N, C-alpha and C positions, 0 to 999 in steps of 0.2 A: 375696661378697655381690652384686656386679654380675652374675655369671653366674646366680645364683638369681633375681634380679629379672628378667633378660631371659628366662630359662626360663619364669617365671610369665607373662610377657607373651605368649610363644609359645603356651603351653597355653591361655590365655584366648582368643586369636585363633582357634586351632584349634577350640575349643569352639563359637565363634560360627559359623564356616564349616561345620563338620560339622552343626550344627543347622539352618542355613539351606539349605545345598546338598546335604547328605548326605555320608557318608564317602567313597563311591566317586567322587563328582564333585568332591571337593576334593583338589587336588594340593599337594605341598610348595611348589611354585612360587607357588600362590595365597596360601598362608600367608605366605611370604617377602615377596611383593609388597605385601600389606596392611600389613606391618610395616616396609616400606621397607628390606628386607634382600636380600642375594643368596641364592639358593637354597642354594648351597654352605655359606653361613654357618650355616644352620639346623642342620647336622649336627654342629656344635661343641656344640650344646645338647641335641639329641635324636638318637637313633640312626636312627629310621625313622618313617614314618607309623603303622605298627603300634604301636610303642612310644608314640607321641604320643597315640593314641586311648586307650591304656591309662591314661596319665596324666590325660587329660581325665575319664574315667569313674571313675577310682580314688577320688577324693575324694568324689564323690556317692554311690558305692556304700557306702563305709565310714561316712560321716557321716549319711546317711539312716537306715541300719540301727542304728547306735549311738545316735543321738538318739532314735529311737522306742522302742528297748529301754529307755532310761532312763525314758521316760514310762510305759510299760507296767508296769515293775517298781517304780515309785514307791509310796510309802505314802499314797495318796489314794483318794478314791472313784472308781468307774469312770465316772461322769458327768463328773467333773473330768478324768480321764485322757483321755476322748474329746475334751473341749474342748481340752486341751493338745496332743493329737495333731493336731487340725486346725490349731492355731496353729503348731506346729512345722513341719508339712508345707508350709503355705502361705508361711510366712516364709522357709523354706529355698529354696523354689521362686523366690520373689521375689529373694532375695539371690544365687542361683546359677543364673539363668535358663537360659543356654545348656547348661550341664552337665546340669541336671535335665531339660531338654527331651529330650536324647539318651536319658537313662535312663528317663523316664516314657513317652515316646511310642514308637511302633514304628518309630523311625528308625534302629534298630540292626541291621536285617536284612541290610544290606550290609557289616557289619563283618566282620573276620577271624573265622573259626569259634571260636577260643579266646575272643575277646572277647565274641562273641555268647552263648556258653554262660555266661560269667561274668555278663553282664548279666541273662540269663534267670534264673539261679540267685538272684541278688540280688533281682530283682523278686518271685520266688516267696517268698523269705524275708521280704521287706518286707510282702507281702500276709498272710503267716502271722502277723506281729506284730499286724496289725489284727484278724485272725481271733481271735487269743488274747485281745485286749482285749474283743471283743464276747462271746466265750464265757464269759470269767470274769465279765463284767458280768451276763450272764444267770444264772450260778450264784449270784451275790450278790443277785439279785432286783432289780438296778437297771435292767435292760433286759428287755423283754418276751420271752417264750420261744416264742411261737407263729409266729415268722417264720423262714424258711430262712436260716441263718447265711451261707451262701455268697453268696446274693443280697444280703443286708444289707451284707456286707463290700465286694462289688463295687460296690454303689450308693454307699457312702461314698467309696471310692477313685475311682469314676467322677466324682463331684462335684469332687474335688481335681484329677484328671488332665485333666479337660476344660478346665481353665484354660489348657492349652497352646494351645487353639483361639481363646481370646478375650482373655486377659489380656496386657497390656503394662505394663511399669514406667512409672509416670507417669500411669496412668489415674486417673480421679476416685476410684476405690475403692482404699484401701490394703489391705495384707495382713491387718491386724487386723480391719477391717470385714468382709472376705470370710470370714475364719475364723469370726467370730461368727455371721454369717448361716448358714453351713454347719452350724455346731454346733446352732443353734436348729432348723433344718429337720430335722436328724438326730434330735434329742431328741423332736421332735413325733411322729416315727414309732416311736422305740424306747422311750419312757417307758411303763412298765406301766400298763394301764388298770384302773380299778376293776372288780371282779368282775362287777358288774351290767352295766356298759357293755360289757364284753367278751362276756358272755353274749348281750346284745342284738345285738351286731355279728355274732356267730357265727350266731345264729338268722336274721338278715336275709340273711347270705351263703348259708346253707343253702337258704332259700326261693328266692333268685335262682338258685342252682345247679339246684334242682329244675325251675324254670321253663325254664331253658336246655335241660335234658335232654329235657323234654316237647316243646319246639319242635323240637329236633334229631330226635327220633323221628318226629314228624309229617312233617317235611320228607323224612326217609329213606323213609317209606311212600309219599309222593307221587312221589318219584323212581322 
């Protein structure tokens, strides 16, 4: 039990240092020093820095994917699934900040090649789950169908992942409040519009598009 506890402490410290300094810039000696250990003692708990970063990322990769899969495959409306997806993502980020920082940000580019491929594959699969949620919501008529799905998905994930730039545990906003705001913003854009309102919007957009083309043609002639 003591070994597992100490190993957990080592993995947590490594996650913090990898997230703040980068994998390449963090040495086993740095990790040992922060824990008040001798460098040689680390190798009783972990084989190498390569194995250590795998342990750091392993939980985040598995738990994020399995957690969102449960949300997407649940028997609830897609608007509810979207809300729960935001809550799940942001609460996990809050609870496991250093590990998810490595996974969600592009701080994994200096990782060993095998780990880099593993993280990229997991990120692509995670984005795929959000894409599935949006596509199925469109098919059910709960989300509007006139928006590019790839842009929608990346906008939703962009809101979540940009938290790595500004969020710190202990801020005045808790994860529940942030998730609720993100959900409200998302639904304002995704909720299907009444047919009349949508027709009016499309007509207005068409007029503006025609004006833009006319101006561009005039400028082209003048040039």
